[in-house]
N, C-alpha and C positions, 0 to 999 in steps of 0.2 A: 417122667409123667406121673401125676397122682392117679391112684387108683380109680376114684370117682370119675375122673375125667376121662381116663382110658374106657372105662364101661360106657360112658355116654358116646365118646367118638366112635368107638367099635359098635355102636349100637345093640349092645347087649342089654343095655337098660336105657329106656327111652329119655330120661332126665336125669341131669347131675344130682339134683336134689333128692330123687328116688335112690340113686345110688349112693349118696351120701348117707341117708336115712338107713338104707340095708347095711351098710358097713357099721354104723352106730349100733344096730340091733344084733350085730354078730352073725349075719346072715351070708357073708362074703369069707372066704378063706383063700389065702394064697400059700401054695405048698404045704397044706395040711394045717396051716395055722390061722386063726381069726385074724382079718387085717382091718386095719383103720382107714379112712379115706385119704390120708396123706400118705399111705405106702407108695414108695416109688417103683413102679412097674418096670420089669426088664423082660426082653426076650428070653423065652425059656421057663417063665413062671407058670405054674398051673393054678388057675383060679376056679374055685367052686362057687357056683351060686345057687342058694335056695331060696325061692320066692313061693311062698304057698305050697303046694305039693309037688312042684316042680323043681328039679335039681339040674343044673347045666354045667358040666365040667369042660373047661376050654384049656388050651396051652396057647400062650402068647407068642406070635411069631414076629410082629412088627409093632413098633410103638411110633406113631406119627401123630402130629398135632392137627393137621387138616386132611380129612379123608372124604372123598365122594360116597354117596350112599352105596353105589354100586361095588366100590373097592373095600368097603367096610368089612367084609365077610374075609377078605385076605389078611386082616390083622390077627387073627387067630385060628385054631384048629380045634374042632371039637373031640373030645376024648370018648 
């Protein structure tokens, strides 16, 4: 699954367009490297998101296309 879609489905970022812009501006890194929106996310990847002054680091546990809102937090683990 593409990185921008994963961020939206997991509800780490509210909209896919916002996730895409964050990737384009270099605010998202995967495994210590700045990642583009087309990066293929795999379980075990470590994603770091910097938006404003807030930085969130998570580890990908599950990659799924459709997830209910309540189950979205099971897709990742905060580090």
